[in-house]
C-alpha positions as CSV (number, residue, x, y, z in Angstrom):
1,X,-23.4,-41.0,-60.8
2,X,-22.4,-40.9,-57.0
3,X,-21.1,-44.1,-55.9
4,X,-19.7,-43.0,-52.5
5,X,-20.5,-40.1,-50.0
6,X,-17.5,-38.9,-48.4
7,X,-15.9,-37.1,-45.4
8,X,-12.6,-35.4,-45.6
9,X,-10.7,-35.1,-42.3
10,X,-7.6,-32.8,-42.2
11,X,-8.6,-31.6,-45.5
12,X,-6.1,-29.0,-46.3
13,X,-7.3,-27.1,-49.4
14,X,-8.5,-30.3,-51.0
15,X,-5.7,-31.4,-53.3
16,X,-6.5,-35.0,-52.8
17,X,-10.1,-34.5,-53.8
18,X,-9.4,-32.6,-57.1
19,X,-10.6,-35.6,-59.3
20,X,-13.1,-37.4,-56.9
21,X,-16.3,-35.9,-58.0
22,X,-15.5,-36.7,-61.7
23,X,-15.2,-40.4,-60.8
24,X,-18.3,-40.7,-58.5
25,X,-17.0,-39.8,-55.1
26,X,-18.8,-36.8,-53.5
27,X,-17.1,-35.3,-50.5
28,X,-20.1,-34.0,-48.6
29,X,-18.4,-33.0,-45.3
30,X,-14.8,-31.8,-44.7
31,X,-13.0,-30.5,-41.7
32,X,-9.9,-28.4,-41.5
33,X,-8.3,-26.5,-38.6
34,X,-6.8,-23.5,-40.4
35,X,-9.5,-20.9,-41.4
36,X,-7.5,-19.8,-44.6
37,X,-7.3,-23.4,-45.9
38,X,-11.0,-24.0,-45.1
39,X,-11.9,-20.8,-47.1
40,X,-9.9,-22.2,-50.1
41,X,-11.4,-25.4,-49.7
42,X,-15.0,-24.1,-49.6
43,X,-14.5,-21.8,-52.5
44,X,-13.0,-24.8,-54.7
45,X,-15.6,-27.4,-53.5
46,X,-18.8,-25.4,-53.1
47,X,-21.1,-28.5,-52.7
48,X,-19.1,-29.7,-49.6
49,X,-20.0,-28.6,-46.1
50,X,-16.6,-27.2,-44.6
51,X,-16.5,-27.4,-40.9
52,X,-13.6,-25.2,-39.8
53,X,-12.3,-25.9,-36.3
54,X,-10.0,-28.0,-34.1
55,X,-11.1,-31.6,-34.2
56,X,-9.8,-32.2,-30.9
57,X,-12.6,-29.8,-29.5
58,X,-15.6,-32.0,-28.8
59,X,-18.1,-29.6,-30.1
60,X,-16.2,-29.5,-33.4
61,X,-15.9,-33.2,-33.5
62,X,-19.5,-33.8,-32.8
63,X,-20.6,-31.5,-35.4
64,X,-18.4,-33.4,-38.0
65,X,-20.0,-36.6,-36.8
66,X,-23.5,-35.3,-36.9
67,X,-23.4,-33.7,-40.3
68,X,-21.7,-36.9,-41.7
69,X,-24.6,-39.0,-40.2
70,X,-27.1,-36.6,-41.9
71,X,-25.5,-36.9,-45.2
72,X,-25.1,-40.6,-44.8
73,X,-21.3,-40.7,-45.4
74,X,-20.0,-44.0,-46.3
75,X,-16.3,-43.2,-47.1
76,X,-13.7,-41.5,-45.1
77,X,-10.4,-40.0,-46.3
78,X,-8.1,-38.8,-43.5
79,X,-4.7,-37.3,-43.9
80,X,-3.3,-36.2,-40.4
81,X,-0.7,-33.6,-40.4
82,X,2.7,-35.3,-40.7
83,X,5.1,-32.6,-39.5
84,X,5.7,-34.5,-36.4
85,X,7.1,-37.5,-38.2
86,X,8.2,-36.2,-41.4
87,X,11.8,-36.5,-42.6
88,X,11.9,-32.7,-43.1
89,X,10.6,-32.0,-39.6
90,X,12.1,-32.2,-36.0
91,X,10.4,-35.5,-35.2
92,X,10.0,-35.0,-31.5
93,X,9.3,-38.2,-29.7
94,X,5.5,-38.4,-28.8
95,X,4.9,-35.2,-30.8
96,X,1.3,-34.2,-30.0
97,X,0.5,-33.9,-33.8
98,X,1.1,-37.7,-34.1
99,X,-2.0,-38.3,-31.8
100,X,-4.4,-36.7,-34.3
101,X,-4.7,-40.0,-35.9
102,X,-6.8,-41.1,-32.8
103,X,-9.6,-38.5,-33.9
104,X,-9.9,-40.1,-37.3
105,X,-10.1,-43.7,-35.7
106,X,-12.9,-42.3,-33.3
107,X,-14.6,-41.0,-36.4
108,X,-14.5,-44.4,-38.0
109,X,-15.9,-45.9,-34.9
110,X,-18.6,-43.5,-34.7
111,X,-19.6,-43.6,-38.4
112,X,-18.7,-47.2,-39.4
113,X,-18.1,-46.2,-43.1
114,X,-17.9,-48.8,-45.7
115,X,-14.4,-47.6,-46.9
116,X,-11.6,-45.7,-45.4
117,X,-8.3,-44.2,-46.8
118,X,-5.8,-43.2,-44.2
119,X,-2.7,-41.5,-45.6
120,X,0.6,-40.3,-44.1
121,X,4.3,-40.2,-44.4
122,X,6.3,-43.5,-44.5
123,X,7.8,-42.6,-41.2
124,X,4.3,-43.3,-39.6
125,X,5.3,-47.0,-39.9
126,X,8.0,-46.5,-37.3
127,X,6.6,-43.8,-35.2
128,X,5.6,-44.6,-31.6
129,X,2.6,-43.3,-29.5
130,X,1.4,-44.2,-26.0
131,X,-1.7,-46.3,-26.0
132,X,-3.5,-47.8,-23.0
133,X,-0.3,-47.7,-20.9
134,X,1.9,-49.2,-23.6
135,X,4.2,-47.5,-26.2
136,X,3.4,-49.0,-29.6
137,X,3.8,-48.1,-33.2
138,X,1.0,-46.1,-35.0
139,X,0.2,-48.9,-37.5
140,X,-0.2,-51.4,-34.6
141,X,-2.7,-48.8,-32.8
142,X,-4.7,-48.5,-36.0
143,X,-5.0,-52.3,-36.5
144,X,-5.7,-52.9,-32.8
145,X,-8.5,-50.4,-33.1
146,X,-10.0,-51.4,-36.5
147,X,-9.1,-55.1,-37.3
148,X,-12.2,-56.4,-35.8
149,X,-14.3,-54.5,-38.2
150,X,-12.1,-53.8,-41.3
151,X,-9.9,-55.7,-43.7
152,X,-6.6,-53.8,-44.5
153,X,-4.5,-53.7,-47.7
154,X,-1.5,-56.0,-47.8
155,X,1.1,-53.4,-49.0
156,X,0.8,-49.9,-47.6
157,X,3.8,-48.1,-49.0
158,X,3.3,-46.4,-52.4
159,X,5.3,-44.1,-54.7
160,X,3.2,-41.4,-56.4
161,X,5.5,-41.7,-59.5
162,X,4.1,-45.2,-60.2
163,X,0.6,-43.8,-60.7
164,X,0.6,-41.1,-63.2
165,X,2.3,-38.5,-61.1
166,X,5.5,-36.8,-62.3
167,X,6.8,-36.8,-58.6
168,X,8.5,-39.4,-56.6
169,X,6.6,-38.8,-53.2
170,X,6.4,-42.0,-51.2
171,X,3.4,-42.3,-48.9
172,X,2.1,-44.9,-46.5
173,X,-1.7,-45.5,-47.2
174,X,-4.0,-47.8,-45.3
175,X,-7.1,-48.9,-47.5
176,X,-9.8,-50.2,-45.4
177,X,-12.9,-52.2,-46.4
178,X,-15.6,-53.1,-43.8
179,X,-15.8,-56.8,-43.2
180,X,-19.3,-57.3,-44.3
181,X,-18.5,-56.2,-47.6
182,X,-17.1,-58.6,-50.4
183,X,-14.5,-56.1,-51.9
184,X,-10.7,-56.4,-51.9
185,X,-9.1,-53.0,-52.0
186,X,-5.4,-53.0,-53.1
187,X,-3.1,-50.6,-55.0
188,X,-3.7,-50.9,-58.8
189,X,-1.0,-51.9,-61.2
190,X,1.9,-49.5,-61.5
191,X,1.9,-47.1,-64.5
192,X,4.8,-45.9,-66.6
193,X,6.8,-43.2,-65.0
194,X,6.5,-39.6,-66.4
195,X,9.8,-37.6,-66.4
196,X,10.0,-34.0,-65.6
197,X,11.0,-33.4,-69.3
198,X,7.7,-34.9,-70.3
199,X,5.7,-33.1,-67.8
200,X,7.1,-29.5,-67.9
201,X,9.7,-29.6,-70.7
202,X,7.6,-27.8,-73.2
203,X,6.8,-25.0,-70.9
204,X,8.3,-21.4,-71.7
205,X,11.5,-20.6,-69.8
206,X,11.4,-18.2,-67.0
207,X,14.0,-15.9,-65.6
208,X,13.7,-15.2,-61.9
209,X,12.5,-11.8,-60.5
210,X,15.5,-10.7,-58.4
211,X,14.8,-9.4,-55.0
212,X,17.0,-6.4,-55.7
213,X,14.2,-5.0,-58.1
214,X,13.0,-5.0,-61.6
215,X,15.7,-2.8,-63.0
216,X,18.5,-5.1,-61.6
217,X,16.4,-8.0,-62.9
218,X,16.3,-6.6,-66.4
219,X,20.1,-5.9,-66.3
220,X,21.0,-9.4,-65.8
221,X,18.0,-10.8,-67.8
222,X,17.3,-8.6,-70.9
223,X,14.6,-11.0,-72.0
224,X,12.9,-11.2,-68.7
225,X,9.6,-9.2,-69.8
226,X,9.4,-11.2,-72.9
227,X,9.6,-14.4,-71.0
228,X,7.0,-13.2,-68.5
229,X,4.5,-12.5,-71.5
230,X,5.3,-16.0,-73.0
231,X,4.7,-17.6,-69.6
232,X,1.3,-15.7,-69.0
233,X,0.1,-17.1,-72.3
234,X,0.2,-20.7,-70.8
235,X,-1.3,-19.7,-67.4
236,X,-1.5,-16.9,-64.9
237,X,0.4,-19.2,-62.5
238,X,3.4,-19.7,-64.7
239,X,5.2,-16.5,-63.3
240,X,8.7,-15.9,-62.1
241,X,9.4,-16.7,-58.5
242,X,11.4,-14.1,-56.5
243,X,15.1,-14.8,-55.4
244,X,18.1,-12.9,-54.4
245,X,20.8,-12.3,-57.1
246,X,23.4,-14.2,-55.1
247,X,21.5,-17.4,-55.1
248,X,20.5,-16.9,-58.7
249,X,24.1,-16.4,-59.8
250,X,25.1,-19.6,-57.9
251,X,22.5,-21.6,-59.8
252,X,23.2,-20.1,-63.1
253,X,26.6,-21.9,-62.8
254,X,24.9,-25.2,-61.7
255,X,24.4,-28.0,-64.2
256,X,21.1,-30.0,-64.5
257,X,20.7,-32.4,-61.7
258,X,23.6,-31.0,-59.7
259,X,24.0,-29.0,-56.4
260,X,25.6,-25.7,-56.3
261,X,27.7,-26.8,-53.2
262,X,30.0,-28.7,-55.7
263,X,30.7,-25.6,-57.8
264,X,34.4,-24.6,-57.7
265,X,33.7,-20.8,-57.8
266,X,30.0,-20.1,-57.5
267,X,29.1,-22.0,-54.5
268,X,26.8,-21.0,-51.6
269,X,28.9,-18.8,-49.4
270,X,28.6,-16.2,-46.7
271,X,29.5,-12.5,-47.4
272,X,33.1,-13.2,-46.3
273,X,33.5,-16.3,-48.8
274,X,33.0,-18.9,-46.2
275,X,31.2,-21.9,-47.7
276,X,27.7,-22.3,-46.4
277,X,27.2,-25.9,-44.8
278,X,24.4,-27.7,-46.7
279,X,23.0,-31.1,-47.4
280,X,23.9,-32.5,-50.8
281,X,20.3,-32.0,-51.9
282,X,20.2,-28.3,-50.9
283,X,20.7,-25.8,-53.8
284,X,20.1,-28.7,-56.2
285,X,18.7,-28.6,-59.6
286,X,16.2,-31.3,-60.6
287,X,16.8,-33.8,-63.5
288,X,14.9,-33.9,-66.6
289,X,15.1,-37.6,-67.2
290,X,13.3,-38.5,-64.0
291,X,10.1,-37.6,-62.2
292,X,10.4,-34.5,-59.8
293,X,11.8,-35.1,-56.4
294,X,9.3,-34.9,-53.6
295,X,7.7,-31.4,-53.3
296,X,8.0,-29.9,-49.7
297,X,6.5,-27.0,-48.0
298,X,9.5,-25.0,-48.6
299,X,9.5,-25.3,-52.3
300,X,9.7,-21.6,-53.1
301,X,13.2,-21.4,-51.5
302,X,16.4,-22.2,-53.7
303,X,18.3,-23.5,-50.6
304,X,15.5,-26.1,-50.0
305,X,15.6,-29.8,-50.9
306,X,16.1,-30.3,-54.6
307,X,13.5,-27.8,-55.9
308,X,15.3,-25.8,-58.5
309,X,14.3,-26.1,-62.1
310,X,16.5,-28.3,-64.2
311,X,17.6,-25.5,-66.5
312,X,19.2,-25.8,-70.0
313,X,22.8,-25.0,-70.9
314,X,23.7,-21.9,-73.0
315,X,26.9,-20.0,-73.6
316,X,28.0,-16.5,-72.4
317,X,31.6,-15.5,-73.5
318,X,32.6,-19.1,-74.0
319,X,31.2,-20.1,-70.5
320,X,28.5,-22.5,-70.1
321,X,25.6,-21.2,-67.9
322,X,22.2,-22.7,-67.2
323,X,18.8,-21.1,-67.7
324,X,15.9,-21.0,-65.3
325,X,17.9,-20.3,-62.1
326,X,14.8,-20.5,-60.0
327,X,12.4,-22.8,-58.2
328,X,9.4,-24.4,-60.1
329,X,6.6,-21.8,-60.9
330,X,3.2,-22.6,-59.2
331,X,1.9,-23.8,-62.5
332,X,4.9,-26.3,-62.8
333,X,4.1,-27.4,-59.1
334,X,0.4,-28.0,-60.2
335,X,1.6,-30.3,-63.1
336,X,4.1,-32.3,-60.8
337,X,1.4,-32.6,-58.3
338,X,-1.1,-33.9,-60.9
339,X,-3.6,-31.2,-60.2
340,X,-6.0,-30.3,-63.0
341,X,-4.2,-27.5,-64.8
342,X,-7.4,-25.4,-64.6
343,X,-7.9,-26.1,-60.8
344,X,-9.6,-23.1,-59.7
345,X,-7.0,-21.4,-57.1
346,X,-8.7,-18.5,-55.5
347,X,-7.2,-15.2,-56.6
348,X,-6.7,-14.0,-53.0
349,X,-4.3,-17.0,-52.1
350,X,-0.7,-15.7,-51.8
351,X,2.1,-17.5,-53.6
352,X,3.7,-18.6,-50.2
353,X,0.4,-19.9,-49.1
354,X,-0.2,-21.8,-52.4
355,X,3.3,-23.3,-52.3
356,X,2.9,-24.5,-48.7
357,X,-0.4,-26.3,-49.3
358,X,0.8,-27.9,-52.3
359,X,3.8,-29.1,-50.6
360,X,1.5,-30.8,-48.0
361,X,-0.9,-32.2,-50.3
362,X,-1.4,-35.7,-51.6
363,X,-0.9,-35.8,-55.4
364,X,-4.4,-35.8,-56.9
365,X,-4.0,-38.5,-59.5
366,X,-2.6,-40.9,-56.9
367,X,-5.9,-40.7,-54.9
368,X,-7.8,-40.9,-58.2
369,X,-6.3,-44.1,-59.4
370,X,-6.4,-45.8,-55.9
371,X,-10.2,-45.0,-55.6
372,X,-10.8,-46.1,-59.2
373,X,-9.4,-49.5,-58.2
374,X,-12.3,-49.7,-55.6
375,X,-15.0,-47.9,-57.5
376,X,-14.7,-50.4,-60.5
377,X,-15.8,-53.2,-58.1
378,X,-18.9,-51.3,-56.9
């Protein structure tokens, strides 16, 4: 039974929407700038009308609004790009991407939906934009524009790990209810955390595929092919990531939860042995006993922020080594992002593309439980 008819702005590939139809929210119209992402979205959500184009273009914006009116949209989910304010980005002052929120606000003014979910990184709370000759914080701008017509949730910061997602991922989410409606929309009660061990601990181990070639891979990892076969029994997406041998060797000597930069011998280094300068969370293995660290766009690179599999100790010639010297597989990323394990990723999508869009997506179950806390009132 359809309870809400939705518009998704800055839709990415629809990670946020993965469970919405099953709980009564039909996203009927979506907008995405990137054509490859729009194609992905349309193939996954065949009943939605994907309008591919730049929302800052008046003709594209007008098309989105007109189609939403035709379909009687009464809910908007908007997730403007966060790179201009993300901790992992450059964070340039008055980055033009930070102004994309204004198009979401204009869409709300035009459509006057019953409910709105506005999502972004926590840094949005302290990011400034220029507004009517003033410099103000984005939250203040949003409230100035909408407070007359909408009630806002009291608390806006939320951790995905508190809502059935085995990943930390803190977000800032505004939940809006039109003032003529009798509903109160807040975050639901927190759920028990899911550790990485609970989430992916039972999956088959994988050795990395070395960039130096398959023969070099088999030389270092005699069970490589056997492990590939076991992984494929679980999912076509549980396959070995590709890494260089030098980085793999560093991680083979790195314990669970630790960074290779603290290794005495096998630490990140240049060809002349000079240590590579890195943040303490670079070259870091994840921990089994806690949720996954926040997944970033760059989750396919060992040197990125805390994205290497926790691994398990084993002994070679009386030396303790650690298995799974690799980043998480795409299948593991799907699990820690709380996507359905049978989510229909198009076969044409490349690994790097999939990793990037997952790194930018809102965990699916987080959106689901937040929406359910509203829907049970309707």
